[in-house]
N, C-alpha and C positions, 0 to 999 in steps of 0.2 A: 935486389929490389924485385918484387913481383908486379907486373902490370895487370890491372884489373880493368876491363872495359865495362863502363856503365852503360851499356846500351844493347838492345836486342836486334839491332840493325845489322843484318848481313853485309851491307855495303861498307859500314864503318870497320867492320872485321876485315874486309878485303883491302880497305885502304891502309889499315894498320899493317897488314902483310906486305903491302908495297914498300913499307920502311923496314921490312924484315923483322916485324914484330908479331908474335903470337901470345895472345893474353893467357895469363894463368888461369884466369876465371872471367865468366860473363855475368854481370849483375844488372838486371834491367830495373832502373829505378821506377817507381810508381808515384807519380806527382800529378796534381792538377795543373793542366797546361792551359787553362783558360787565361786569356790576356786580362790584365786589371783595366778597368774602365779609364779611357784616356791615356793608356800606356802607349808610349812610343815604340815602334818596331825594334829599335837597336836596345833599348832598356829591357823589352820582353825577352828577346832572345838571349841576352846576357843573363837575365835572371833565371831562365829555364836551365840553362847549363849549370849556373851556380847552385841552384836548388837540387838538381839531379845528383851533383857531386856531393853535396851536404847530407843528402839523405842515406846515401850508401855506406855500410861499414867500411873502414880503411884501417887496417892493422898497421903497426910500426913499420913492417917491412913491405908495404903496399903502396903503389901509385895507382889511384883511381882516375881514369879519363872519362869525362862525359862531354856530350856536345849537343847543340840544339841548331837546327836550321829552319828558318822560315823565308817565305817569298813575301816581298812587299811591293805593292803598287800605290804610289803616293804614300799616304800614311796608314793604308789599309793593310792589315796582316792577313795573309792567305796561307793558313795552316793546311793540314791534311782535310781534304774534302771529306764531308760526312756521307755523301752519296754522289750518285752519277750527275744529278742535276746541278749540285754544287761544283763539281769538277768541270762541267760544261761552263757554268758561270765564270770560273777562274780562266779557263783557256780562252773565252771570248774577251775577258777583260784584258788579258795579256797580249792578244792577237795585234801585231803590228806595233807593238810598243815596247820601250825598254822598262825593266823592272829591276829591283835589287833583290839579290839573295843574300841573306845574313846568315852567317855560321859563327856561333860562340862555341868556344872550346874552354873547359874548366879541368884543370888538373889538380888533385888533392893528394898530398902525402903528409907525413908526420911534421914536415917543415912548413906546412901552409897551403894556401890555394894560389894558383897561377891562371891567369885568364887571358885570352885573345879573342878579339872579334874580327871577322873578315867580311868585308862588303864586296860582292862581285856584281857588276852590271851585266845584265843578260838582255838581248834583244830577240824578240819573237818576230818571225815574218808574218805578214797577213795570213790568217787562217781561213780555209774554205769549210763549208758544210761538211764535206767529205773527209777534211783533215780532223775536224772535231769528233764527228760521228765515229770515224775509224779508230781514233785514238781512245775514245770511250769504250768501244767494243773490246779493245785490247786489254782492257782492265788494269793497264799498267799505272794508272792514275792513283790507284788504291794505295793509301799509306805514304803518299808522297807530298810534301809541302808544295803548295801552289798547284798540285793536280798534274804534275809532270816529272818525268825522269830524263834528265839531260844525257845520262849515260845509256838510255835506252832509245825507244822509238821517239820519244820527245825530243831527242837531239835533232831531229829532222825539222824541227821548228825554229832552231837557233842559228842564225847566220853568223853571229859573233858573240863573244863576252869579252868584258874587260875585268881581268882579276883572276881569280883561282878557280879553275875547273874542278879540282878535287874538292872544294869547299862547296860548290853547288851540288856536288854528289853527296856530301855529308861531313866531310872532315878535311881541313885545309892542311895538306902534307908538310909544307914548309914551316908553318907556324906550330904544328903539332910536334914535329921533331924538335924544335927549340924548346917548347914547354917540357917535354918528356926528358930531354937531356939536362935540362936545369933542375929535374926532379930525380935524376939518378938513373934514368933509363937510356941506355945506348942504343942507336940504331942497330938492327941486326941481332939484338939479344932475344932468344927464346925464353918463354916463361920457365 
């Protein structure tokens, strides 16, 4: 079976490499990622992963893996900030609070679709103006759900997490390994 990564994210490719996997191909899905009116965060992130997997071609000898990660504070979905102002708003909202990072994984093959959703609780320490302004100046917030990267400079804001660190980065390794194994991809297999 050939593994197809349905994501342009270099972080997801790096996480697959931690499982000893190199995709045979990368196919970035192009879907509308706008939350539906009143859609709950868990439903949203699961729908995004499913829709990404459904839109990509998948031959009989292929296994397509797609994922979506979002940050939620209360019932509010904090996706990728559109600009620096929105990134600052997200950081101030998360300052000194716990929030949830939801990552949904969808694996599609000729035998069907398998899914998992991982919920990780992340706590931010209280942030100062210098913290927020320095982080915004770094540009690391760009393209990151919630406006931060725990695996980068944003990790300095996080005194603890409860759950999967790799899910916060973008792909829960334990759950991904099980989904791929049940679809015929063994860990350590190269494409």
